[in-house]
Steps between C-alpha positions, in 0.01 A plus 500: 500500500307799373322477166624157393376205709427135440139562399608751234762259365247213487264733312784573255540127452132476398545792259796319341321167456531405135730798436830428674651153484553298815870467433676175587738426786810303400737320738873585465719212606826683434406807701349282772834319538678838519262626770459178692124460455216505251495801268220573258461757219173690464507553122349842434730512198235271347218742576313669214718787370802327654478646851283546809411857394174400330351413839527849650427682178178307434369548854579872489322548167205286609431749778468799268154645459337555162612866478859403573493218251371731234792740564750221444812408696864594474811332638875521481728198501813351354314179427311270739253752644444631149395156378284435804309826456471452125349154528275591791367803313439289192306241697284769663448708186691803631724721289861485624794728434841385618816712514825305474866606492647529153741218578238264639571139395355433159311180598321681785418795272366270228292296749346811656386622159371152416276511811336809350656794685600828338873496576693827510876514539634774724847568638790276583394414857182374660474818707443701181229257384331525839495877481356488150232254608397717796490810276282308255265400785474863619435625148252240377331373813630147443548299820866450591563137590787483745717188475500425875378785721128436517293267727325331206833421336645363825187288551530356152866410552405344834313224318843347437519446876159333512615253234828425677317402820272268304785346299761472780291504823802418719710791367722669757689758284387696198765700310379776268676730245423857601500836326229741602361239739153416365567130460676434830248714688205314350652159562588590859144628565345184355732253670570639844136575574440124470837356609687764702795264560597505129801717423465727195831640373539777243793494256667790325800537277771642725567774239135614506400448863259770616324282756780450761562878531127571497418255776791632705366855459141396576369651176554461122839635397601579145826373356664642189730234358369158382764337279352148491406248236177437698313791346162364606578560868715812452256739672629822651251524789264259667128571478317636802227231495749210478728664758236486770448130445865404446619682814245305704492159338825423314767317698799656325656631180783315328724651233672309222796562275500518124706180495233319702231621259699359207554166678131478590384567145733233370382253765138553401581446134722195544341316788130590486461601133337828603565834324507769768607865470771642736245670729283189504784279614603716798346259753705213360814718519417575865486130582831443324668776703305460825404130531482531879190716458300215347300334779350214301267456327594815312323659205693732270275716280616521137327834432554539126644345185500783248859526384647632177668207318814708442524578873433134576794400281728750678384382843550135409855576392561705814350235723705224337815705546422562869429132547839407355362365174721719282877552511689764302878482496806604310786260424844576357630246252814454288436630148550177319279242324312270733503726811135601470395146412679377812316749721163406352576130543584564868173691548314210342663255743376725785141496362499879454286597204648780286244773420727758343865545423720792388862467390728808509866574436463874577576597860781685673495231767592229252854394434625426153374157399198511732127525429209561736179301481185625669250224546147486643396165647188337628565316826292293741531727802747672729688184593544408136625850425768468769594158371546620142725790605704280733556237232606758243746647751634150575547438129724806475260747335521868595137572595327824589138462613267776380181376669 
């Protein structure tokens, strides 16, 4: 396993004592019923800085010598790694500079500054921030702290695996959100060196999946398009250090749809009261889409919870729509008093809650004496949606379903 073995990960655990939280494990009844066996969440969304990234960042910075510490450190990140490096540097008394994309989420930007880092905005994409950070390192002598491609970082992330074995000693499957590979590589190294029968599965968004093609090629392969809401695992190319471990120790890579990510985020909010970002919920999405992969007991790692409230609102609405909790439809009515009131009364009988309504007489498709009403409804699920539409049709209403 090269430079990262169980002894190094245990040493990282000692370095993190009193620094990183031993995050809780929560049982998920609803996901367990879906998968046919016990499912637990390893809640790294409740870690300091809101993600697992502090573990690897602190271990990496702890290993710097006095000359390197005096030169300071530099990193590039859209959020979670930035916060991990910023807090670790603050705890160790090291000067930190962090380059972030100009459109980085405001809460992550604010938190990184609050942890004491000098934050510099650069470019629209993370690749530009990375280039700026590396140029800064070359020019100033600051140590570049890679988010995943370093043995110390992988060892730090591997402490999550040590905790899982202590908290769920009978675990048979561990499912891990995966970008560059540092977290899944560290967990696999920690777990399979002690319990080789445990399956460790990596999860990627299917629209940002560099690992399947890389493993097929036998080397890290770079992808160019990553249109996913799971920005925390949207990494163009796996790291070389994680690749060596993942190719040897990880049992497989699962990919998940954007719809599954939305459903998983909503499930965590509604059923477990946990706020998790889209990347952090990828393991839950994998179990929703691939329940047959969950040999129980299963642990799904919730890798982060740093989400912009505005994005959270959008994702809640999207997830509720996908789950059949919203219904948008258009109905043609006679243009006479009482028609709209009759429609609303019917919707009330059907227990459909009206969220928004628009009344229009202007459309080429309307006959003289007709109006069109566009109404948005809150429903109780897909079956209720179908029931509402069927009952309106049966009552003689001309209904066009928008979504």
